[in-house]
PDB file with SEQRES, HELIX, SHEET and CRYST1 records, atoms N, CA, C and O in Angstrom:
SEQRES   1 A   75  UNK UNK UNK UNK UNK UNK UNK UNK UNK UNK UNK UNK UNK          
SEQRES   2 A   75  UNK UNK UNK UNK UNK UNK UNK UNK UNK UNK UNK UNK UNK          
SEQRES   3 A   75  UNK UNK UNK UNK UNK UNK UNK UNK UNK UNK UNK UNK UNK          
SEQRES   4 A   75  UNK UNK UNK UNK UNK UNK UNK UNK UNK UNK UNK UNK UNK          
SEQRES   5 A   75  UNK UNK UNK UNK UNK UNK UNK UNK UNK UNK UNK UNK UNK          
SEQRES   6 A   75  UNK UNK UNK UNK UNK UNK UNK UNK UNK UNK                      
HELIX    1 AA1 UNK A   22  UNK A   26  1                                   5    
HELIX    2 AA2 UNK A   35  UNK A   44  1                                  10    
HELIX    3 AA3 UNK A   48  UNK A   50  5                                   3    
HELIX    4 AA4 UNK A   53  UNK A   69  1                                  17    
CRYST1    1.000    1.000    1.000  90.00  90.00  90.00 P 1           1          
ATOM      1  N   UNK A   1      35.716 -23.505  44.223  1.00  0.00           N  
ATOM      2  CA  UNK A   1      35.314 -22.397  45.048  1.00  0.00           C  
ATOM      3  C   UNK A   1      34.348 -22.936  46.086  1.00  0.00           C  
ATOM      4  O   UNK A   1      33.534 -23.819  45.812  1.00  0.00           O  
ATOM      5  N   UNK A   2      34.458 -22.390  47.268  1.00  0.00           N  
ATOM      6  CA  UNK A   2      33.628 -22.839  48.381  1.00  0.00           C  
ATOM      7  C   UNK A   2      33.241 -21.630  49.216  1.00  0.00           C  
ATOM      8  O   UNK A   2      34.092 -20.815  49.573  1.00  0.00           O  
ATOM      9  N   UNK A   3      31.965 -21.516  49.525  1.00  0.00           N  
ATOM     10  CA  UNK A   3      31.514 -20.431  50.403  1.00  0.00           C  
ATOM     11  C   UNK A   3      31.885 -20.790  51.838  1.00  0.00           C  
ATOM     12  O   UNK A   3      31.723 -21.937  52.255  1.00  0.00           O  
ATOM     13  N   UNK A   4      32.379 -19.820  52.588  1.00  0.00           N  
ATOM     14  CA  UNK A   4      32.808 -20.123  53.955  1.00  0.00           C  
ATOM     15  C   UNK A   4      31.633 -20.329  54.908  1.00  0.00           C  
ATOM     16  O   UNK A   4      30.558 -19.757  54.731  1.00  0.00           O  
ATOM     17  N   UNK A   5      31.862 -21.151  55.911  1.00  0.00           N  
ATOM     18  CA  UNK A   5      30.906 -21.293  57.009  1.00  0.00           C  
ATOM     19  C   UNK A   5      31.159 -20.158  57.995  1.00  0.00           C  
ATOM     20  O   UNK A   5      32.202 -19.507  57.920  1.00  0.00           O  
ATOM     21  N   UNK A   6      30.253 -19.912  58.895  1.00  0.00           N  
ATOM     22  CA  UNK A   6      30.421 -18.825  59.870  1.00  0.00           C  
ATOM     23  C   UNK A   6      31.662 -19.018  60.738  1.00  0.00           C  
ATOM     24  O   UNK A   6      32.239 -18.044  61.221  1.00  0.00           O  
ATOM     25  N   UNK A   7      32.070 -20.257  60.935  1.00  0.00           N  
ATOM     26  CA  UNK A   7      33.232 -20.533  61.788  1.00  0.00           C  
ATOM     27  C   UNK A   7      34.546 -20.490  61.031  1.00  0.00           C  
ATOM     28  O   UNK A   7      35.607 -20.499  61.656  1.00  0.00           O  
ATOM     29  N   UNK A   8      34.511 -20.443  59.696  1.00  0.00           N  
ATOM     30  CA  UNK A   8      35.733 -20.401  58.898  1.00  0.00           C  
ATOM     31  C   UNK A   8      36.405 -19.045  59.018  1.00  0.00           C  
ATOM     32  O   UNK A   8      35.740 -18.020  59.165  1.00  0.00           O  
ATOM     33  N   UNK A   9      37.717 -19.049  58.954  1.00  0.00           N  
ATOM     34  CA  UNK A   9      38.511 -17.819  58.994  1.00  0.00           C  
ATOM     35  C   UNK A   9      39.509 -17.846  57.847  1.00  0.00           C  
ATOM     36  O   UNK A   9      40.091 -18.888  57.544  1.00  0.00           O  
ATOM     37  N   UNK A  10      39.704 -16.695  57.210  1.00  0.00           N  
ATOM     38  CA  UNK A  10      40.609 -16.609  56.065  1.00  0.00           C  
ATOM     39  C   UNK A  10      42.042 -16.952  56.439  1.00  0.00           C  
ATOM     40  O   UNK A  10      42.804 -17.449  55.609  1.00  0.00           O  
ATOM     41  N   UNK A  11      42.409 -16.688  57.682  1.00  0.00           N  
ATOM     42  CA  UNK A  11      43.788 -16.961  58.104  1.00  0.00           C  
ATOM     43  C   UNK A  11      44.041 -18.451  58.348  1.00  0.00           C  
ATOM     44  O   UNK A  11      45.185 -18.858  58.553  1.00  0.00           O  
ATOM     45  N   UNK A  12      42.980 -19.265  58.327  1.00  0.00           N  
ATOM     46  CA  UNK A  12      43.113 -20.717  58.497  1.00  0.00           C  
ATOM     47  C   UNK A  12      42.364 -21.429  57.370  1.00  0.00           C  
ATOM     48  O   UNK A  12      41.298 -22.000  57.605  1.00  0.00           O  
ATOM     49  N   UNK A  13      42.915 -21.402  56.132  1.00  0.00           N  
ATOM     50  CA  UNK A  13      42.204 -22.029  55.015  1.00  0.00           C  
ATOM     51  C   UNK A  13      42.142 -23.538  55.175  1.00  0.00           C  
ATOM     52  O   UNK A  13      43.057 -24.140  55.736  1.00  0.00           O  
ATOM     53  N   UNK A  14      41.059 -24.162  54.683  1.00  0.00           N  
ATOM     54  CA  UNK A  14      40.992 -25.624  54.703  1.00  0.00           C  
ATOM     55  C   UNK A  14      42.115 -26.199  53.839  1.00  0.00           C  
ATOM     56  O   UNK A  14      42.571 -25.540  52.905  1.00  0.00           O  
ATOM     57  N   UNK A  15      42.562 -27.410  54.138  1.00  0.00           N  
ATOM     58  CA  UNK A  15      43.616 -28.025  53.318  1.00  0.00           C  
ATOM     59  C   UNK A  15      43.222 -28.050  51.844  1.00  0.00           C  
ATOM     60  O   UNK A  15      42.109 -28.443  51.495  1.00  0.00           O  
ATOM     61  N   UNK A  16      44.142 -27.630  50.992  1.00  0.00           N  
ATOM     62  CA  UNK A  16      43.895 -27.637  49.555  1.00  0.00           C  
ATOM     63  C   UNK A  16      43.205 -26.396  49.020  1.00  0.00           C  
ATOM     64  O   UNK A  16      42.937 -26.313  47.822  1.00  0.00           O  
ATOM     65  N   UNK A  17      42.908 -25.421  49.887  1.00  0.00           N  
ATOM     66  CA  UNK A  17      42.229 -24.201  49.469  1.00  0.00           C  
ATOM     67  C   UNK A  17      43.118 -22.980  49.687  1.00  0.00           C  
ATOM     68  O   UNK A  17      44.011 -22.983  50.534  1.00  0.00           O  
ATOM     69  N   UNK A  18      42.854 -21.949  48.912  1.00  0.00           N  
ATOM     70  CA  UNK A  18      43.478 -20.645  49.096  1.00  0.00           C  
ATOM     71  C   UNK A  18      42.343 -19.689  49.423  1.00  0.00           C  
ATOM     72  O   UNK A  18      41.311 -19.700  48.752  1.00  0.00           O  
ATOM     73  N   UNK A  19      42.518 -18.880  50.426  1.00  0.00           N  
ATOM     74  CA  UNK A  19      41.452 -17.951  50.793  1.00  0.00           C  
ATOM     75  C   UNK A  19      41.748 -16.557  50.251  1.00  0.00           C  
ATOM     76  O   UNK A  19      42.897 -16.121  50.197  1.00  0.00           O  
ATOM     77  N   UNK A  20      40.687 -15.878  49.854  1.00  0.00           N  
ATOM     78  CA  UNK A  20      40.785 -14.482  49.436  1.00  0.00           C  
ATOM     79  C   UNK A  20      39.642 -13.723  50.085  1.00  0.00           C  
ATOM     80  O   UNK A  20      38.595 -14.287  50.399  1.00  0.00           O  
ATOM     81  N   UNK A  21      39.862 -12.463  50.272  1.00  0.00           N  
ATOM     82  CA  UNK A  21      38.830 -11.622  50.859  1.00  0.00           C  
ATOM     83  C   UNK A  21      37.916 -11.080  49.769  1.00  0.00           C  
ATOM     84  O   UNK A  21      38.342 -10.875  48.632  1.00  0.00           O  
ATOM     85  N   UNK A  22      36.671 -10.852  50.121  1.00  0.00           N  
ATOM     86  CA  UNK A  22      35.696 -10.323  49.173  1.00  0.00           C  
ATOM     87  C   UNK A  22      36.168  -9.006  48.576  1.00  0.00           C  
ATOM     88  O   UNK A  22      35.951  -8.750  47.392  1.00  0.00           O  
ATOM     89  N   UNK A  23      36.810  -8.171  49.382  1.00  0.00           N  
ATOM     90  CA  UNK A  23      37.243  -6.861  48.879  1.00  0.00           C  
ATOM     91  C   UNK A  23      38.254  -7.017  47.746  1.00  0.00           C  
ATOM     92  O   UNK A  23      38.329  -6.159  46.866  1.00  0.00           O  
ATOM     93  N   UNK A  24      39.033  -8.101  47.755  1.00  0.00           N  
ATOM     94  CA  UNK A  24      39.989  -8.319  46.664  1.00  0.00           C  
ATOM     95  C   UNK A  24      39.262  -8.537  45.345  1.00  0.00           C  
ATOM     96  O   UNK A  24      39.695  -8.051  44.300  1.00  0.00           O  
ATOM     97  N   UNK A  25      38.155  -9.270  45.401  1.00  0.00           N  
ATOM     98  CA  UNK A  25      37.361  -9.495  44.193  1.00  0.00           C  
ATOM     99  C   UNK A  25      36.693  -8.194  43.748  1.00  0.00           C  
ATOM    100  O   UNK A  25      36.603  -7.914  42.553  1.00  0.00           O  
ATOM    101  N   UNK A  26      36.230  -7.412  44.707  1.00  0.00           N  
ATOM    102  CA  UNK A  26      35.618  -6.119  44.372  1.00  0.00           C  
ATOM    103  C   UNK A  26      36.646  -5.144  43.792  1.00  0.00           C  
ATOM    104  O   UNK A  26      36.298  -4.262  43.007  1.00  0.00           O  
ATOM    105  N   UNK A  27      37.911  -5.308  44.182  1.00  0.00           N  
ATOM    106  CA  UNK A  27      38.979  -4.424  43.687  1.00  0.00           C  
ATOM    107  C   UNK A  27      39.466  -4.827  42.297  1.00  0.00           C  
ATOM    108  O   UNK A  27      40.272  -4.112  41.702  1.00  0.00           O  
ATOM    109  N   UNK A  28      39.000  -5.945  41.774  1.00  0.00           N  
ATOM    110  CA  UNK A  28      39.365  -6.326  40.416  1.00  0.00           C  
ATOM    111  C   UNK A  28      40.144  -7.616  40.289  1.00  0.00           C  
ATOM    112  O   UNK A  28      40.513  -7.994  39.177  1.00  0.00           O  
ATOM    113  N   UNK A  29      40.409  -8.310  41.392  1.00  0.00           N  
ATOM    114  CA  UNK A  29      41.139  -9.569  41.317  1.00  0.00           C  
ATOM    115  C   UNK A  29      40.301 -10.612  40.591  1.00  0.00           C  
ATOM    116  O   UNK A  29      39.120 -10.786  40.890  1.00  0.00           O  
ATOM    117  N   UNK A  30      40.902 -11.291  39.655  1.00  0.00           N  
ATOM    118  CA  UNK A  30      40.248 -12.382  38.918  1.00  0.00           C  
ATOM    119  C   UNK A  30      41.173 -13.578  38.933  1.00  0.00           C  
ATOM    120  O   UNK A  30      42.375 -13.447  39.164  1.00  0.00           O  
ATOM    121  N   UNK A  31      40.606 -14.741  38.685  1.00  0.00           N  
ATOM    122  CA  UNK A  31      41.410 -15.963  38.682  1.00  0.00           C  
ATOM    123  C   UNK A  31      41.406 -16.587  37.316  1.00  0.00           C  
ATOM    124  O   UNK A  31      40.364 -16.607  36.661  1.00  0.00           O  
ATOM    125  N   UNK A  32      42.527 -17.097  36.858  1.00  0.00           N  
ATOM    126  CA  UNK A  32      43.818 -17.074  37.547  1.00  0.00           C  
ATOM    127  C   UNK A  32      44.367 -15.656  37.583  1.00  0.00           C  
ATOM    128  O   UNK A  32      44.097 -14.864  36.680  1.00  0.00           O  
ATOM    129  N   UNK A  33      45.138 -15.328  38.619  1.00  0.00           N  
ATOM    130  CA  UNK A  33      45.700 -13.973  38.712  1.00  0.00           C  
ATOM    131  C   UNK A  33      46.613 -13.682  37.519  1.00  0.00           C  
ATOM    132  O   UNK A  33      47.258 -14.585  36.985  1.00  0.00           O  
ATOM    133  N   UNK A  34      46.658 -12.437  37.116  1.00  0.00           N  
ATOM    134  CA  UNK A  34      47.504 -12.059  35.982  1.00  0.00           C  
ATOM    135  C   UNK A  34      48.976 -12.264  36.329  1.00  0.00           C  
ATOM    136  O   UNK A  34      49.363 -12.229  37.497  1.00  0.00           O  
ATOM    137  N   UNK A  35      49.773 -12.475  35.314  1.00  0.00           N  
ATOM    138  CA  UNK A  35      51.209 -12.671  35.534  1.00  0.00           C  
ATOM    139  C   UNK A  35      51.833 -11.413  36.136  1.00  0.00           C  
ATOM    140  O   UNK A  35      52.774 -11.499  36.925  1.00  0.00           O  
ATOM    141  N   UNK A  36      51.301 -10.234  35.760  1.00  0.00           N  
ATOM    142  CA  UNK A  36      51.812  -8.989  36.329  1.00  0.00           C  
ATOM    143  C   UNK A  36      51.563  -8.933  37.837  1.00  0.00           C  
ATOM    144  O   UNK A  36      52.434  -8.509  38.597  1.00  0.00           O  
ATOM    145  N   UNK A  37      50.382  -9.358  38.266  1.00  0.00           N  
ATOM    146  CA  UNK A  37      50.069  -9.348  39.694  1.00  0.00           C  
ATOM    147  C   UNK A  37      50.978 -10.318  40.449  1.00  0.00           C  
ATOM    148  O   UNK A  37      51.468  -9.989  41.529  1.00  0.00           O  
ATOM    149  N   UNK A  38      51.204 -11.488  39.900  1.00  0.00           N  
ATOM    150  CA  UNK A  38      52.098 -12.470  40.531  1.00  0.00           C  
ATOM    151  C   UNK A  38      53.506 -11.877  40.643  1.00  0.00           C  
ATOM    152  O   UNK A  38      54.160 -12.022  41.676  1.00  0.00           O  
ATOM    153  N   UNK A  39      53.971 -11.213  39.588  1.00  0.00           N  
ATOM    154  CA  UNK A  39      55.298 -10.585  39.623  1.00  0.00           C  
ATOM    155  C   UNK A  39      55.376  -9.512  40.709  1.00  0.00           C  
ATOM    156  O   UNK A  39      56.361  -9.440  41.443  1.00  0.00           O  
ATOM    157  N   UNK A  40      54.343  -8.683  40.810  1.00  0.00           N  
ATOM    158  CA  UNK A  40      54.326  -7.619  41.815  1.00  0.00           C  
ATOM    159  C   UNK A  40      54.350  -8.214  43.220  1.00  0.00           C  
ATOM    160  O   UNK A  40      55.100  -7.748  44.079  1.00  0.00           O  
ATOM    161  N   UNK A  41      53.537  -9.236  43.457  1.00  0.00           N  
ATOM    162  CA  UNK A  41      53.516  -9.886  44.775  1.00  0.00           C  
ATOM    163  C   UNK A  41      54.874 -10.489  45.109  1.00  0.00           C  
ATOM    164  O   UNK A  41      55.345 -10.385  46.241  1.00  0.00           O  
ATOM    165  N   UNK A  42      55.499 -11.118  44.121  1.00  0.00           N  
ATOM    166  CA  UNK A  42      56.799 -11.751  44.336  1.00  0.00           C  
ATOM    167  C   UNK A  42      57.870 -10.711  44.642  1.00  0.00           C  
ATOM    168  O   UNK A  42      58.657 -10.876  45.574  1.00  0.00           O  
ATOM    169  N   UNK A  43      57.897  -9.641  43.853  1.00  0.00           N  
ATOM    170  CA  UNK A  43      58.898  -8.584  44.061  1.00  0.00           C  
ATOM    171  C   UNK A  43      58.713  -7.914  45.420  1.00  0.00           C  
ATOM    172  O   UNK A  43      59.693  -7.605  46.098  1.00  0.00           O  
ATOM    173  N   UNK A  44      57.450  -7.687  45.824  1.00  0.00           N  
ATOM    174  CA  UNK A  44      57.170  -7.051  47.112  1.00  0.00           C  
ATOM    175  C   UNK A  44      57.330  -8.017  48.283  1.00  0.00           C  
ATOM    176  O   UNK A  44      57.402  -7.588  49.434  1.00  0.00           O  
ATOM    177  N   UNK A  45      57.386  -9.310  47.998  1.00  0.00           N  
ATOM    178  CA  UNK A  45      57.542 -10.304  49.055  1.00  0.00           C  
ATOM    179  C   UNK A  45      56.325 -10.432  49.947  1.00  0.00           C  
ATOM    180  O   UNK A  45      56.447 -10.683  51.146  1.00  0.00           O  
ATOM    181  N   UNK A  46      55.139 -10.258  49.353  1.00  0.00           N  
ATOM    182  CA  UNK A  46      53.901 -10.376  50.120  1.00  0.00           C  
ATOM    183  C   UNK A  46      52.979 -11.402  49.477  1.00  0.00           C  
ATOM    184  O   UNK A  46      53.143 -11.764  48.312  1.00  0.00           O  
ATOM    185  N   UNK A  47      52.012 -11.859  50.254  1.00  0.00           N  
ATOM    186  CA  UNK A  47      51.007 -12.758  49.691  1.00  0.00           C  
ATOM    187  C   UNK A  47      49.746 -11.955  49.379  1.00  0.00           C  
ATOM    188  O   UNK A  47      49.584 -10.821  49.829  1.00  0.00           O  
ATOM    189  N   UNK A  48      48.883 -12.553  48.620  1.00  0.00           N  
ATOM    190  CA  UNK A  48      47.692 -11.884  48.125  1.00  0.00           C  
ATOM    191  C   UNK A  48      46.843 -11.299  49.247  1.00  0.00           C  
ATOM    192  O   UNK A  48      46.324 -10.191  49.114  1.00  0.00           O  
ATOM    193  N   UNK A  49      46.697 -12.019  50.335  1.00  0.00           N  
ATOM    194  CA  UNK A  49      45.813 -11.561  51.417  1.00  0.00           C  
ATOM    195  C   UNK A  49      46.397 -10.397  52.208  1.00  0.00           C  
ATOM    196  O   UNK A  49      45.694  -9.810  53.031  1.00  0.00           O  
ATOM    197  N   UNK A  50      47.654 -10.048  51.986  1.00  0.00           N  
ATOM    198  CA  UNK A  50      48.261  -8.925  52.701  1.00  0.00           C  
ATOM    199  C   UNK A  50      47.952  -7.576  52.064  1.00  0.00           C  
ATOM    200  O   UNK A  50      48.195  -6.533  52.672  1.00  0.00           O  
ATOM    201  N   UNK A  51      47.421  -7.589  50.847  1.00  0.00           N  
ATOM    202  CA  UNK A  51      47.059  -6.333  50.195  1.00  0.00           C  
ATOM    203  C   UNK A  51      45.722  -5.846  50.739  1.00  0.00           C  
ATOM    204  O   UNK A  51      44.765  -6.615  50.824  1.00  0.00           O  
ATOM    205  N   UNK A  52      45.656  -4.584  51.102  1.00  0.00           N  
ATOM    206  CA  UNK A  52      44.391  -3.994  51.525  1.00  0.00           C  
ATOM    207  C   UNK A  52      43.531  -3.757  50.280  1.00  0.00           C  
ATOM    208  O   UNK A  52      44.001  -3.888  49.150  1.00  0.00           O  
ATOM    209  N   UNK A  53      42.267  -3.406  50.510  1.00  0.00           N  
ATOM    210  CA  UNK A  53      41.385  -3.118  49.385  1.00  0.00           C  
ATOM    211  C   UNK A  53      41.977  -2.018  48.515  1.00  0.00           C  
ATOM    212  O   UNK A  53      41.995  -2.129  47.289  1.00  0.00           O  
ATOM    213  N   UNK A  54      42.454  -0.972  49.143  1.00  0.00           N  
ATOM    214  CA  UNK A  54      42.999   0.169  48.408  1.00  0.00           C  
ATOM    215  C   UNK A  54      44.227  -0.225  47.598  1.00  0.00           C  
ATOM    216  O   UNK A  54      44.360   0.150  46.433  1.00  0.00           O  
ATOM    217  N   UNK A  55      45.116  -0.978  48.217  1.00  0.00           N  
ATOM    218  CA  UNK A  55      46.330  -1.409  47.510  1.00  0.00           C  
ATOM    219  C   UNK A  55      45.973  -2.305  46.332  1.00  0.00           C  
ATOM    220  O   UNK A  55      46.525  -2.144  45.243  1.00  0.00           O  
ATOM    221  N   UNK A  56      45.056  -3.247  46.538  1.00  0.00           N  
ATOM    222  CA  UNK A  56      44.650  -4.153  45.458  1.00  0.00           C  
ATOM    223  C   UNK A  56      44.010  -3.358  44.326  1.00  0.00           C  
ATOM    224  O   UNK A  56      44.282  -3.618  43.154  1.00  0.00           O  
ATOM    225  N   UNK A  57      43.170  -2.400  44.667  1.00  0.00           N  
ATOM    226  CA  UNK A  57      42.506  -1.581  43.665  1.00  0.00           C  
ATOM    227  C   UNK A  57      43.527  -0.787  42.846  1.00  0.00           C  
ATOM    228  O   UNK A  57      43.420  -0.720  41.621  1.00  0.00           O  
ATOM    229  N   UNK A  58      44.501  -0.197  43.504  1.00  0.00           N  
ATOM    230  CA  UNK A  58      45.534   0.588  42.810  1.00  0.00           C  
ATOM    231  C   UNK A  58      46.371  -0.305  41.899  1.00  0.00           C  
ATOM    232  O   UNK A  58      46.627   0.047  40.748  1.00  0.00           O  
ATOM    233  N   UNK A  59      46.793  -1.448  42.405  1.00  0.00           N  
ATOM    234  CA  UNK A  59      47.616  -2.362  41.602  1.00  0.00           C  
ATOM    235  C   UNK A  59      46.845  -2.846  40.377  1.00  0.00           C  
ATOM    236  O   UNK A  59      47.385  -2.859  39.271  1.00  0.00           O  
ATOM    237  N   UNK A  60      45.589  -3.244  40.565  1.00  0.00           N  
ATOM    238  CA  UNK A  60      44.804  -3.734  39.430  1.00  0.00           C  
ATOM    239  C   UNK A  60      44.573  -2.603  38.416  1.00  0.00           C  
ATOM    240  O   UNK A  60      44.628  -2.835  37.208  1.00  0.00           O  
ATOM    241  N   UNK A  61      44.317  -1.392  38.898  1.00  0.00           N  
ATOM    242  CA  UNK A  61      44.135  -0.251  37.990  1.00  0.00           C  
ATOM    243  C   UNK A  61      45.403   0.039  37.193  1.00  0.00           C  
ATOM    244  O   UNK A  61      45.338   0.320  35.997  1.00  0.00           O  
ATOM    245  N   UNK A  62      46.562  -0.030  37.861  1.00  0.00           N  
ATOM    246  CA  UNK A  62      47.828   0.201  37.162  1.00  0.00           C  
ATOM    247  C   UNK A  62      48.096  -0.872  36.108  1.00  0.00           C  
ATOM    248  O   UNK A  62      48.570  -0.567  35.014  1.00  0.00           O  
ATOM    249  N   UNK A  63      47.794  -2.121  36.439  1.00  0.00           N  
ATOM    250  CA  UNK A  63      47.988  -3.204  35.467  1.00  0.00           C  
ATOM    251  C   UNK A  63      47.127  -2.958  34.232  1.00  0.00           C  
ATOM    252  O   UNK A  63      47.601  -3.095  33.104  1.00  0.00           O  
ATOM    253  N   UNK A  64      45.865  -2.595  34.444  1.00  0.00           N  
ATOM    254  CA  UNK A  64      44.967  -2.324  33.315  1.00  0.00           C  
ATOM    255  C   UNK A  64      45.457  -1.119  32.512  1.00  0.00           C  
ATOM    256  O   UNK A  64      45.464  -1.150  31.282  1.00  0.00           O  
ATOM    257  N   UNK A  65      45.866  -0.060  33.208  1.00  0.00           N  
ATOM    258  CA  UNK A  65      46.362   1.136  32.525  1.00  0.00           C  
ATOM    259  C   UNK A  65      47.606   0.822  31.696  1.00  0.00           C  
ATOM    260  O   UNK A  65      47.698   1.234  30.539  1.00  0.00           O  
ATOM    261  N   UNK A  66      48.549   0.106  32.269  1.00  0.00           N  
ATOM    262  CA  UNK A  66      49.773  -0.245  31.548  1.00  0.00           C  
ATOM    263  C   UNK A  66      49.471  -1.114  30.336  1.00  0.00           C  
ATOM    264  O   UNK A  66      50.035  -0.907  29.262  1.00  0.00           O  
ATOM    265  N   UNK A  67      48.569  -2.102  30.509  1.00  0.00           N  
ATOM    266  CA  UNK A  67      48.203  -2.947  29.363  1.00  0.00           C  
ATOM    267  C   UNK A  67      47.569  -2.109  28.265  1.00  0.00           C  
ATOM    268  O   UNK A  67      47.868  -2.293  27.085  1.00  0.00           O  
ATOM    269  N   UNK A  68      46.689  -1.186  28.654  1.00  0.00           N  
ATOM    270  CA  UNK A  68      46.004  -0.335  27.681  1.00  0.00           C  
ATOM    271  C   UNK A  68      46.976   0.530  26.910  1.00  0.00           C  
ATOM    272  O   UNK A  68      46.768   0.791  25.725  1.00  0.00           O  
ATOM    273  N   UNK A  69      48.035   0.981  27.562  1.00  0.00           N  
ATOM    274  CA  UNK A  69      49.033   1.847  26.929  1.00  0.00           C  
ATOM    275  C   UNK A  69      50.164   1.080  26.259  1.00  0.00           C  
ATOM    276  O   UNK A  69      51.043   1.679  25.639  1.00  0.00           O  
ATOM    277  N   UNK A  70      50.145  -0.257  26.385  1.00  0.00           N  
ATOM    278  CA  UNK A  70      51.185  -1.073  25.768  1.00  0.00           C  
ATOM    279  C   UNK A  70      52.481  -1.103  26.537  1.00  0.00           C  
ATOM    280  O   UNK A  70      53.517  -1.473  25.985  1.00  0.00           O  
ATOM    281  N   UNK A  71      52.450  -0.719  27.808  1.00  0.00           N  
ATOM    282  CA  UNK A  71      53.638  -0.711  28.646  1.00  0.00           C  
ATOM    283  C   UNK A  71      53.821  -2.086  29.277  1.00  0.00           C  
ATOM    284  O   UNK A  71      52.871  -2.672  29.796  1.00  0.00           O  
ATOM    285  N   UNK A  72      55.040  -2.589  29.228  1.00  0.00           N  
ATOM    286  CA  UNK A  72      55.357  -3.883  29.827  1.00  0.00           C  
ATOM    287  C   UNK A  72      55.973  -3.648  31.196  1.00  0.00           C  
ATOM    288  O   UNK A  72      56.983  -2.954  31.319  1.00  0.00           O  
ATOM    289  N   UNK A  73      55.366  -4.225  32.223  1.00  0.00           N  
ATOM    290  CA  UNK A  73      55.932  -4.114  33.573  1.00  0.00           C  
ATOM    291  C   UNK A  73      57.159  -5.008  33.689  1.00  0.00           C  
ATOM    292  O   UNK A  73      57.146  -6.154  33.239  1.00  0.00           O  
ATOM    293  N   UNK A  74      58.207  -4.486  34.287  1.00  0.00           N  
ATOM    294  CA  UNK A  74      59.401  -5.296  34.498  1.00  0.00           C  
ATOM    295  C   UNK A  74      60.032  -4.892  35.818  1.00  0.00           C  
ATOM    296  O   UNK A  74      59.825  -3.786  36.316  1.00  0.00           O  
ATOM    297  N   UNK A  75      60.813  -5.822  36.376  1.00  0.00           N  
ATOM    298  CA  UNK A  75      61.428  -5.531  37.683  1.00  0.00           C  
ATOM    299  C   UNK A  75      62.782  -4.901  37.532  1.00  0.00           C  
ATOM    300  O   UNK A  75      63.435  -4.594  38.529  1.00  0.00           O  
TER     301      UNK A  75                                                      
END                                                                             
């Protein structure tokens, strides 16, 4: 993990790094990402940084709710 410099931009990560927005961490994203989150991103054809705060929050809440209820997410 590396704190960004003022000149760093998330859309141009340094070689060997993956960038995430602070709001993603506030929405519940943890590392390594859950297998359910990876599946959702793959099925939707988007990358992690394309999710807005609201979308990330909803997805993480649904994953937790489904796990709590014993529901298995499948495509």
